[in-house]
BALOBA-1460 file (C-alpha; in Angstrom, 3 decimals):
// residues 108
<rec num="1" residu="m" x="-50.822" y="-80.600" z="28.072"/>
<rec num="2" residu="n" x="-54.366" y="-82.108" z="29.570"/>
<rec num="3" residu="i" x="-55.092" y="-80.951" z="32.842"/>
<rec num="4" residu="a" x="-58.395" y="-82.350" z="34.827"/>
<rec num="5" residu="f" x="-59.298" y="-81.323" z="38.333"/>
<rec num="6" residu="e" x="-59.556" y="-83.389" z="40.982"/>
<rec num="7" residu="d" x="-61.821" y="-80.755" z="43.977"/>
<rec num="8" residu="p" x="-64.939" y="-79.806" z="41.032"/>
<rec num="9" residu="a" x="-64.937" y="-77.437" z="43.798"/>
<rec num="10" residu="l" x="-61.530" y="-75.505" z="41.700"/>
<rec num="11" residu="q" x="-62.744" y="-76.624" z="38.362"/>
<rec num="12" residu="e" x="-65.712" y="-74.160" z="39.112"/>
<rec num="13" residu="l" x="-63.338" y="-71.468" z="39.937"/>
<rec num="14" residu="f" x="-61.110" y="-72.566" z="37.107"/>
<rec num="15" residu="e" x="-64.428" y="-72.012" z="35.191"/>
<rec num="16" residu="t" x="-66.675" y="-69.548" z="36.355"/>
<rec num="17" residu="g" x="-64.335" y="-67.183" z="38.475"/>
<rec num="18" residu="k" x="-66.512" y="-68.869" z="41.717"/>
<rec num="19" residu="t" x="-67.869" y="-71.358" z="43.575"/>
<rec num="20" residu="k" x="-69.879" y="-71.778" z="46.885"/>
<rec num="21" residu="k" x="-69.033" y="-75.968" z="47.145"/>
<rec num="22" residu="n" x="-66.176" y="-74.541" z="48.855"/>
<rec num="23" residu="k" x="-65.557" y="-72.385" z="52.311"/>
<rec num="24" residu="f" x="-61.485" y="-71.672" z="51.110"/>
<rec num="25" residu="y" x="-62.274" y="-70.817" z="47.451"/>
<rec num="26" residu="s" x="-65.193" y="-68.798" z="47.361"/>
<rec num="27" residu="k" x="-63.305" y="-66.334" z="50.211"/>
<rec num="28" residu="l" x="-60.561" y="-66.219" z="48.004"/>
<rec num="29" residu="p" x="-59.803" y="-62.573" z="46.561"/>
<rec num="30" residu="i" x="-60.297" y="-62.113" z="43.100"/>
<rec num="31" residu="g" x="-57.030" y="-61.080" z="42.237"/>
<rec num="32" residu="v" x="-55.662" y="-64.745" z="42.947"/>
<rec num="33" residu="i" x="-58.138" y="-65.801" z="41.356"/>
<rec num="34" residu="k" x="-57.238" y="-64.203" z="38.094"/>
<rec num="35" residu="q" x="-54.413" y="-65.302" z="38.761"/>
<rec num="36" residu="f" x="-55.289" y="-68.868" z="39.413"/>
<rec num="37" residu="v" x="-56.933" y="-68.890" z="35.996"/>
<rec num="38" residu="h" x="-53.907" y="-67.693" z="34.642"/>
<rec num="39" residu="k" x="-51.499" y="-69.921" z="35.683"/>
<rec num="40" residu="v" x="-53.646" y="-72.654" z="34.983"/>
<rec num="41" residu="n" x="-54.324" y="-71.192" z="31.374"/>
<rec num="42" residu="i" x="-50.747" y="-71.536" z="30.905"/>
<rec num="43" residu="i" x="-49.537" y="-75.065" z="32.243"/>
<rec num="44" residu="k" x="-52.594" y="-75.997" z="29.759"/>
<rec num="45" residu="s" x="-50.473" y="-74.319" z="27.162"/>
<rec num="46" residu="a" x="-47.793" y="-76.114" z="27.769"/>
<rec num="47" residu="t" x="-46.663" y="-79.227" z="25.387"/>
<rec num="48" residu="r" x="-44.880" y="-80.951" z="27.847"/>
<rec num="49" residu="i" x="-43.789" y="-80.337" z="31.955"/>
<rec num="50" residu="e" x="-40.093" y="-79.355" z="30.978"/>
<rec num="51" residu="d" x="-41.827" y="-76.582" z="30.142"/>
<rec num="52" residu="l" x="-42.239" y="-75.016" z="33.097"/>
<rec num="53" residu="y" x="-39.449" y="-74.974" z="34.499"/>
<rec num="54" residu="k" x="-38.728" y="-72.342" z="31.358"/>
<rec num="55" residu="i" x="-41.047" y="-69.561" z="32.737"/>
<rec num="56" residu="k" x="-39.559" y="-68.570" z="36.137"/>
<rec num="57" residu="s" x="-42.875" y="-66.596" z="37.072"/>
<rec num="58" residu="l" x="-44.181" y="-69.773" z="38.221"/>
<rec num="59" residu="h" x="-41.552" y="-71.264" z="40.355"/>
<rec num="60" residu="y" x="-42.318" y="-74.412" z="39.210"/>
<rec num="61" residu="e" x="-41.022" y="-77.108" z="42.021"/>
<rec num="62" residu="k" x="-41.819" y="-80.882" z="42.421"/>
<rec num="63" residu="k" x="-42.388" y="-81.665" z="46.560"/>
<rec num="64" residu="g" x="-40.402" y="-83.372" z="49.022"/>
<rec num="65" residu="g" x="-41.004" y="-85.098" z="52.696"/>
<rec num="66" residu="n" x="-44.935" y="-85.408" z="53.454"/>
<rec num="67" residu="l" x="-45.456" y="-83.994" z="50.112"/>
<rec num="68" residu="a" x="-43.916" y="-86.341" z="48.268"/>
<rec num="69" residu="g" x="-45.009" y="-87.099" z="44.155"/>
<rec num="70" residu="q" x="-47.196" y="-83.334" z="44.198"/>
<rec num="71" residu="e" x="-45.758" y="-80.599" z="42.544"/>
<rec num="72" residu="a" x="-46.649" y="-77.199" z="42.726"/>
<rec num="73" residu="v" x="-46.469" y="-73.140" z="40.792"/>
<rec num="74" residu="y" x="-47.371" y="-70.452" z="41.859"/>
<rec num="75" residu="i" x="-50.161" y="-68.340" z="41.883"/>
<rec num="76" residu="n" x="-48.711" y="-65.424" z="44.364"/>
<rec num="77" residu="i" x="-46.641" y="-65.014" z="46.978"/>
<rec num="78" residu="q" x="-49.056" y="-66.359" z="49.150"/>
<rec num="79" residu="y" x="-50.831" y="-69.039" z="47.265"/>
<rec num="80" residu="r" x="-50.052" y="-72.386" z="45.762"/>
<rec num="81" residu="l" x="-51.367" y="-74.590" z="43.133"/>
<rec num="82" residu="f" x="-50.888" y="-78.189" z="43.560"/>
<rec num="83" residu="f" x="-51.062" y="-80.360" z="41.190"/>
<rec num="84" residu="i" x="-50.252" y="-84.472" z="40.252"/>
<rec num="85" residu="s" x="-48.154" y="-84.790" z="36.547"/>
<rec num="86" residu="y" x="-48.742" y="-88.294" z="34.697"/>
<rec num="87" residu="p" x="-47.083" y="-89.461" z="31.955"/>
<rec num="88" residu="d" x="-48.586" y="-90.324" z="28.265"/>
<rec num="89" residu="e" x="-48.809" y="-93.655" z="27.808"/>
<rec num="90" residu="d" x="-47.901" y="-93.804" z="24.040"/>
<rec num="91" residu="t" x="-45.314" y="-91.179" z="24.271"/>
<rec num="92" residu="l" x="-44.205" y="-91.456" z="28.114"/>
<rec num="93" residu="v" x="-43.478" y="-88.111" z="27.908"/>
<rec num="94" residu="v" x="-45.194" y="-86.434" z="31.134"/>
<rec num="95" residu="s" x="-48.411" y="-83.663" z="29.287"/>
<rec num="96" residu="n" x="-51.173" y="-85.107" z="32.137"/>
<rec num="97" residu="i" x="-52.025" y="-82.569" z="35.022"/>
<rec num="98" residu="v" x="-54.422" y="-83.254" z="37.868"/>
<rec num="99" residu="f" x="-54.942" y="-80.158" z="39.882"/>
<rec num="100" residu="e" x="-55.522" y="-81.092" z="43.739"/>
<rec num="101" residu="k" x="-55.906" y="-77.988" z="45.172"/>
<rec num="102" residu="i" x="-54.598" y="-74.229" z="46.459"/>
<rec num="103" residu="s" x="-53.193" y="-73.818" z="49.537"/>
<rec num="104" residu="k" x="-52.396" y="-71.061" z="51.299"/>
<rec num="105" residu="h" x="-48.540" y="-71.197" z="51.531"/>
<rec num="106" residu="y" x="-46.629" y="-71.676" z="55.436"/>
<rec num="107" residu="e" x="-50.506" y="-71.947" z="56.261"/>
<rec num="108" residu="k" x="-51.992" y="-75.183" z="58.335"/>
């Protein structure tokens, strides 16, 4: 799976485990950051988006309503990782993902 990050702070969090570019991300507990890195690596190792349905611990879901077009996986019971997937231009198999944000579930 080809991955990219929309937010540079999210990419820095993935690569180094910390960031100063975003207050919300910099205050995340270390356990959440470790799970975030783990989930991104699981998604990265998948060959196509359909493989994510099989991994029950991800709780993969396509969003609807005002989040239509986005997809999400659980980081843990409290946090979600939102992303958008795109098909590969040659094969039309969904294998490109752009990670958008980490969101605290049920909090505005």
